[in-house]
C-alpha positions in Angstrom: 74.4 -3.5 -15.5 71.3 -5.6 -17.3 69.9 -4.5 -20.8 66.5 -5.6 -20.0 65.0 -4.3 -23.0 66.3 -3.4 -26.5 65.4 -2.1 -29.9 66.3 0.7 -32.3 64.9 3.2 -30.5 64.2 2.1 -26.6 66.7 1.0 -24.7 66.3 0.0 -21.1 68.7 -0.9 -18.4 68.6 -2.0 -14.8 72.2 -1.7 -12.2 72.3 -1.0 -9.0 74.6 2.1 -9.7 71.4 3.6 -10.8 70.1 4.2 -7.4 72.7 6.3 -7.2 70.8 9.7 -8.0 73.7 12.1 -8.0 75.6 9.5 -11.0 72.8 9.3 -12.4 72.6 12.9 -13.3 76.6 13.0 -13.4 75.3 10.5 -16.6 72.5 11.5 -18.5 74.1 15.2 -18.7 76.6 13.3 -20.8 74.5 11.7 -22.6 72.8 15.2 -23.3 76.3 16.4 -24.8 76.6 13.3 -27.0 73.0 13.5 -28.2 73.8 16.9 -30.6 71.9 16.1 -33.0 68.5 16.0 -30.3 67.7 11.6 -31.0 67.4 11.3 -27.5 63.3 11.9 -27.3 63.3 10.5 -23.6 65.0 9.4 -20.6 63.1 7.8 -17.5 64.6 6.3 -14.1 63.4 4.9 -11.1 66.1 5.3 -8.7 63.9 2.5 -6.5 64.9 -0.5 -8.9 67.2 0.9 -10.7 66.3 1.4 -13.9 67.0 3.7 -16.9 64.4 4.2 -19.7 66.3 5.5 -22.5 64.2 6.1 -25.9 65.5 7.5 -28.6 65.5 7.9 -32.8 67.6 5.5 -34.3 67.6 7.7 -37.7 69.7 10.5 -35.8 71.6 7.7 -33.3 74.3 5.4 -35.8 75.2 2.7 -34.1 78.6 3.8 -35.2 78.1 7.1 -33.0 77.4 5.4 -30.0 80.4 2.6 -31.0 83.0 5.4 -29.9 81.9 5.1 -26.5 82.2 1.3 -26.5 85.7 0.7 -23.9 83.7 2.7 -21.5 80.9 1.3 -21.5 82.4 -2.1 -21.0 84.4 -0.1 -18.0 81.0 1.0 -17.0 79.4 -2.5 -17.1 81.8 -3.4 -15.0 81.9 -0.8 -12.5 78.2 -1.1 -12.7 78.2 -5.0 -11.6 80.6 -4.7 -8.9 78.8 -1.2 -7.7 78.7 -0.4 -3.8 78.7 3.2 -2.6 82.7 2.8 -2.0 82.7 2.7 -5.8 81.2 5.9 -6.5 84.8 7.7 -7.3 85.8 5.2 -9.4 82.6 5.5 -11.6 82.5 9.4 -11.0 86.1 8.9 -12.8 85.2 7.1 -15.1 82.1 9.6 -16.5 84.9 12.2 -16.2 87.0 10.6 -18.6 83.7 10.0 -21.1 82.4 13.9 -21.0 86.1 15.1 -21.6 86.3 13.3 -25.2 82.3 14.7 -25.9 
């Protein structure tokens, strides 16, 4: 997974795993659960390029809150970098783990 741009309030990610609409929608549902303060203002997905743009209010979504998910993010990053349709189950399992803690 590549972070193609990042600054407070905006992050763009790109990875082949984001071309899978089912996995994107599952991840989006988790983002909405994490976002208990209405910090995420917009999520734009391009399944052709595998790009996701997340815009958020940095005053409502702290780095501390995001850091709770660092371990899962690192695992997801590994899966994203090695993604193929055969590895979809591994990605879904990680998303299920994250969903349990939110």
